[in-house]
C-alpha positions as CSV (number, residue, x, y, z in Angstrom):
1,X,186.2,86.0,124.4
2,X,182.5,85.2,124.5
3,X,181.9,88.4,126.5
4,X,183.7,90.5,123.9
5,X,181.6,88.9,121.1
6,X,178.4,89.6,123.0
7,X,179.5,93.2,123.7
8,X,180.3,93.7,120.0
9,X,177.0,92.2,119.0
10,X,175.1,94.5,121.4
11,X,177.1,97.5,120.3
12,X,176.3,96.7,116.6
13,X,172.6,96.3,117.5
14,X,172.5,99.6,119.3
15,X,174.3,101.3,116.5
16,X,171.9,99.8,113.9
17,X,168.9,100.8,116.0
18,X,170.3,104.4,116.3
19,X,170.8,104.5,112.6
20,X,167.2,103.5,111.9
21,X,165.8,106.0,114.4
22,X,167.9,108.8,112.8
23,X,166.7,107.8,109.4
24,X,163.1,107.9,110.6
25,X,163.7,111.3,112.2
26,X,165.1,112.7,108.9
27,X,162.1,111.3,106.9
28,X,159.7,112.9,109.4
29,X,161.6,116.2,109.2
30,X,161.5,116.1,105.4
31,X,157.8,115.3,105.3
32,X,157.0,118.1,107.8
33,X,159.0,120.5,105.7
34,X,157.0,119.5,102.6
35,X,153.7,119.9,104.5
36,X,154.7,123.3,105.6
37,X,155.5,124.3,102.1
38,X,152.3,122.9,100.5
39,X,149.9,123.6,103.4
40,X,149.0,127.2,102.3
41,X,148.3,126.0,98.8
42,X,146.1,123.1,100.1
43,X,144.2,125.5,102.4
44,X,143.6,128.0,99.5
45,X,142.3,125.2,97.3
46,X,140.1,123.9,100.1
47,X,138.7,127.4,100.7
48,X,138.0,127.9,96.9
49,X,136.3,124.5,96.7
50,X,134.1,125.4,99.8
51,X,133.0,128.6,98.1
52,X,132.1,126.9,94.9
53,X,130.1,124.2,96.8
54,X,128.3,126.9,98.7
55,X,127.4,128.7,95.4
56,X,126.3,125.4,93.9
57,X,124.1,124.7,96.9
58,X,122.5,128.1,96.6
59,X,121.9,127.5,92.8
60,X,120.3,124.1,93.6
61,X,118.1,125.8,96.2
62,X,117.0,128.4,93.7
63,X,116.2,125.8,91.1
64,X,114.1,123.8,93.6
65,X,112.2,127.0,94.4
66,X,111.7,127.8,90.7
67,X,110.4,124.2,90.2
68,X,108.1,124.6,93.2
69,X,109.8,121.8,95.1
70,X,111.2,123.6,98.1
71,X,109.6,123.9,101.5
72,X,107.1,121.6,103.3
73,X,107.2,117.9,103.9
74,X,107.1,115.6,100.9
75,X,105.9,112.0,100.8
76,X,109.0,109.9,100.1
77,X,107.1,107.0,98.7
78,X,105.6,108.9,95.7
79,X,108.0,107.2,93.2
80,X,107.0,103.7,94.3
81,X,103.3,104.7,94.3
82,X,103.4,106.3,90.8
83,X,105.3,103.2,89.4
84,X,102.7,100.8,90.9
85,X,99.8,102.8,89.5
86,X,101.3,103.0,86.1
87,X,102.1,99.3,86.1
88,X,98.5,98.5,87.0
89,X,97.2,100.8,84.2
90,X,99.6,99.3,81.7
91,X,98.5,95.7,82.6
92,X,94.8,96.4,81.9
93,X,95.3,96.2,78.1
94,X,92.5,98.8,77.9
95,X,92.3,102.1,76.1
96,X,92.7,105.6,77.5
97,X,91.3,108.8,76.1
98,X,89.3,111.9,76.8
99,X,85.6,112.0,76.9
100,X,83.9,113.6,74.0
101,X,82.1,116.8,75.1
102,X,80.5,118.3,72.0
103,X,79.7,115.8,69.3
104,X,78.9,112.2,70.0
105,X,79.8,110.0,72.9
106,X,82.7,107.8,73.8
107,X,86.4,108.6,73.8
108,X,88.6,110.8,71.6
109,X,92.4,110.8,71.3
110,X,92.4,107.1,72.3
111,X,95.6,105.2,72.9
112,X,96.4,101.9,74.4
113,X,96.9,101.8,78.1
114,X,100.4,100.5,77.5
115,X,101.3,103.4,75.2
116,X,99.6,105.9,77.6
117,X,101.5,104.6,80.6
118,X,104.8,104.8,78.8
119,X,104.2,108.5,78.1
120,X,102.8,109.1,81.6
121,X,106.0,107.8,83.2
122,X,107.7,111.0,82.0
123,X,104.9,113.1,83.6
124,X,105.1,111.0,86.7
125,X,108.8,111.8,87.1
126,X,107.9,115.5,87.2
127,X,104.9,114.9,89.4
128,X,107.0,113.1,92.0
129,X,109.1,116.1,92.4
130,X,106.3,118.6,92.4
131,X,103.5,116.8,94.3
132,X,103.3,116.7,98.1
133,X,100.9,113.8,98.4
134,X,99.7,110.7,96.6
135,X,96.4,112.4,95.9
136,X,98.1,115.4,94.4
137,X,100.3,113.2,92.3
138,X,97.4,111.1,91.1
139,X,95.3,114.1,90.1
140,X,98.3,115.4,88.1
141,X,98.6,112.0,86.3
142,X,94.9,111.6,85.6
143,X,94.4,114.9,83.9
144,X,95.8,116.2,80.7
145,X,97.6,119.5,80.3
146,X,94.3,121.4,80.0
147,X,92.7,119.9,83.1
148,X,90.5,117.4,81.2
149,X,90.3,114.0,82.9
150,X,91.5,110.8,81.3
151,X,89.0,107.9,80.9
152,X,89.8,104.2,80.8
153,X,87.8,101.8,78.7
154,X,88.3,98.1,79.4
155,X,87.2,95.8,76.5
156,X,83.8,97.0,75.1
157,X,82.6,98.2,78.5
158,X,81.7,101.8,79.4
159,X,84.6,104.2,80.0
160,X,85.4,104.9,83.6
161,X,87.2,107.9,85.0
162,X,90.8,106.9,85.3
163,X,91.1,108.7,88.7
164,X,88.2,106.8,90.2
165,X,89.5,103.5,88.7
166,X,92.9,104.0,90.3
167,X,91.3,104.9,93.7
168,X,89.3,101.7,93.6
169,X,92.4,99.7,93.2
170,X,94.8,101.7,95.4
171,X,93.2,102.7,98.7
172,X,96.3,104.7,99.6
173,X,95.4,107.0,96.7
174,X,92.6,108.5,98.9
175,X,95.1,109.7,101.4
176,X,95.4,113.5,101.7
177,X,92.0,114.2,99.9
């Protein structure tokens, strides 16, 4: 009797195992059929996406060329350098302006160093994309749109050229001259 009970249990186990394997086989067959049906659609969407990404990459390349950013090696630390220079200028609590050329002496269009640095941060963003060296970036920051150089006046002292002041405080500014 014990043998018949063991044989019945073994048969039930084998039957249950067979049922599970068959169920898995049917699930795999169903999944495979679904993949076969959907695969052409998936491949077509992938192809279209690849084409759009290729066009986008070409547009970005053209925009970089238009902005004068493409080609040549660029110094990756320009952002950190520009931020450090502007932080130093802002901390001076001096005044920045342009040197009078025609009537009188001193500075014209004077603003606080803090105010000037806040405006220069926008220019620095552009310069970090456009400049290829710290010296080029610094020259762009220390001149106005018309090429006139900015001057820094600390307290009641004589104004000093901003470019020279920065170079005296940041030796790495002399790189690439």
